[in-house]
N, C-alpha and C positions, 0 to 999 in steps of 0.2 A: 576504660576502653570498651567500645561497642562490641558485643559478642557477635561472632560471625556464624554463618550457617554451618560451616565445618566444625566450629567450636561446639555448637549445639548437637552435632552428630557424633562427636567423639565418644567412644565407648559404646555406641549403638552400631556403627558401621565399622568393620575391621579396618585397622590402620592402613593395610595395603590397598584397600579400596577407597579410602577417604579422599585420596588425591583425585579420584575420578568424578567427584561431586562437581557439577558445573558451577563456575563462578559467575557466569552471566546468564541472564534470562530477562524476559520482558515483563514489565508491570504496566497494565492498562487500567485507567480509572482514577477517580478522585479519592481524596483522603477518607479512609474508613470504608471505602466501597470499591476496592481495586481487585483485579484478578491478575495473578502471576501465571506466566506460560513458560514452561521449562522443558528442555529435551534431556531425558535421563538415559545414560548409557545402559545397554542391555545387562551389563555386569551388576548394575545397581537396582534392577527391576524389583527385587524382593524388598527393597528398602524405600520404595517410592513414596509410601505414605509418610514415613518418618522424615523424608526430605521435604515433603510438602509442609509438614508440621513445623519443621525448622525454619522454613521460609516465613511462615506466619509469625513465629516468635521474633524473628529479626525485623520483619517489615510489618508493623502493627496495622498498617492501612490495608493489608491484603485480606480479603474475605474468603477467597477461593484460590486453589492452585490447580491448574490444568497441565497435564503431561502430554506432549506431542507423541502420537502413536503411529504416524505415517508421514510420508512426503505429501506434498500437495497433489491432488488428483481430481479427476472428474472435470466437467465443463465449468464448474464454479471455482476450481483450484483451491479447494479447502483441505485441511488436514483432519484426520481422525484425532480426537482429543479425549482424554480420560480425566474425570474429576478425581484428583488425588485426595484432597481434603477440602472441607469448607461447604459453603452454601451451594445448593444445586442451581440456584438462579444466578447465572453468570453474566447477565445483562448489566452493563455499566455505562457511565457517562465519563468519557475521557476528555480532558481539556488540553488544547494545543493552540498556540498563537492567538489567544483571545477567543477561540471558538470552542464549542462543546459538541461532542460527538457521542450519540447513544449507539451502542452496538452490543452484540453477543459474539465473542470471538469463536464460538463453536459453530456458528452458521454463516459467518461472513468474514472476509479478509480485511485486516487493517494492520498496517505496520507503523508502530510507534517510532521505529528507528529511521523512518523516512521523513520526519518532520523537517529536517534540514533541507532535504530535496524540495519539499514544498515551498520553503522560504526562498530557495534559489530561483524557482520559477517566478514567484511573486516579484522578486527583485528585477526581473527582466521586463516587467510591464510598467510602462511610463505614462500611458495615456488611455483614453477610452478604447475598449476592445470588446468584441464578441468572442467568447472562448468556448470551445467544444472539448469535453473530456469524455473519451471513449473508455469503456470498461471502468466506469467511474466509482463503483463500489458504494460505500456509505456516504460518499461525497466530500472527502477531505480536500481534494484539489479545488473543485469549483467553489466550495464554501470558504476555504482559507483565502483564495484569490479574491473573491468578491467582498469578503469582510475587510481585507486590507486595502482594496482598490474599489472605492464606491462608484467609479465610472466604468466598471466592468460588469457585463452580464455574462452568465455562464449556463451551459446546458450539459447535463450528464446523461450518458446512456449506459445501462447496466442490465445484464441478463438474469442475475440471481434475484429472485423476488424478495428474499429476506433483506438483501443489501439495498434493494430499491426502496423497500418499506422504511428502512432506517434512514436512507438518504432524504426521503420526503419529510420524515420527522426532524432530521437534523437541519433542514432548511428552515422549518418552523422554529426550532430551538434557537437558531441564530438570527431570527427575524430577517430573513433574506427572501421572503416571498416576493415575487415580481422581478427579482434580479437573478435568482438561481432557479432553474427548472430541471426536471428529471423525467426521463422516458424509460420505461421497462421494455426491454426487447433485445434482439440480436443485432449487433452493430451492422452485420452484413445486410440485414433487412431495413433497419431504421435509417442508417446514414444516407442511402440514396433517396429516401422519402422526405428528407428535411426540406429540400427546396431552397437552401441558402448555403452560403459559404461563410467561413469564420476567419478572424484575424489570427487566431492561434488555436492549434489543435494538439491535444495530448493523448498519448496511447500508453498509459501506465500498466501495461500487461506485457512483461518482458518475454514470457514464453508464448510465442505464437502470434503476437500482434502483427508481425510482418505478413502473415497470411491474409490480413484484411487490407493491405495497402491499396489494393485495386479500388476499394470503396472509400478509403480514407483520403487519398490524394485529392479527389474532387471536392472534398469539404473545405479545403484550404483556399482562401482567397488568393488571387495573383499578388505576389509579394508578401503573403502571410508566412507564418512560421509553424513548422511541425516539430514537436518534441516527441521523438520516437524512442521507445525503450526496447532493449534487446539483451539477450544473454550473449556474452562475447569473451573470447580468450584474452587474458591479460597481456599476451604477447602482441596482440593487434586489436585494440579495443573497439575501434570505430569503423574500420574499412568495410566489413561485411554489412553492417547496418546501413551505412550510407549508400553502398552499392544497391541494396534492395530498394531503398527509397528512390534513388535516382532512376533505376530501371522502371519502377512503377510510374514515376512521373513522365518518363519518356514516352510511355504508351499513350499518354494524353497530349503529347507534343509540348510538354512543359519542361522548363529548365530548373535546375536546383543549384543552391549554393550552400556548402557546408560551413556552418557558423562556429562549430565547436562541439565538444562532448565532455562528459564527466562520468566517472565511475560512481555509481550510486550506492552499491552494496556488494559485498562478497557473497558468492553462491557456493563456491568450492575453492580449494587452494589456487587454482589456475583460471577460474571463470568468475566473471563479475556481471552484475546487472548494470548496464550502462544506459545513458541517455545521449542521443545526438540531437543537435538543433540544426534544422535545415530550412532555409528560405526557399519557397517554391514559387516560381514566376509563372 
């Protein structure tokens, strides 16, 4: 039987606290060169090094363990992270859907848990398209889409210079030069300067993307699709997000059609990250 993390911590952490050891955490990276990211309860703070060591014992591919020390904050929406054990160099290459992504989770955002969401978007594309990804990060959406759909070209816009740097490197890693491009800058400034419209536009920034809808709507071709992400109550997941898109489109004299929605990830017991799909005429 494979020994668990809690098994390795038995006798180190008091029995009454052992049940608080998280059973789930993220592992990013390839075999032998991975980084684990874990959120440790305050009650276990004095044992965080031992917890990190236990993770490495169970998961031999993990070279470093990072502990979350804050919620996401600042204009780049990053967490404060503390190296609990392992290599100070936390830059890794993560593999997903036949793509490789270089990143350092301490300086840029990447969610391994949203690989299914990226596949869902890819499955909606059936022909040649120009795709725009706003708040594109290290490039998972444009790169995954273009890798799976050779008739798609994609553009990513990102404000975080570290994420943009990794995006450019990931385009090269995946041999997508000429089909995927990236611009460093503020969506509010860059989007109006593009001088073109796109068949499909994604806004994978759930907290605050709605504040940019006035510059996002004009980037969608008539009849194109906007995939808009939003935080929403589980009691009514899509109404607020759709109303915001519809009102923004109306200011340009454009009509919308709600095509559907999906809950992407849980944020809290009653709130989820959602995506709505809207055709804008």
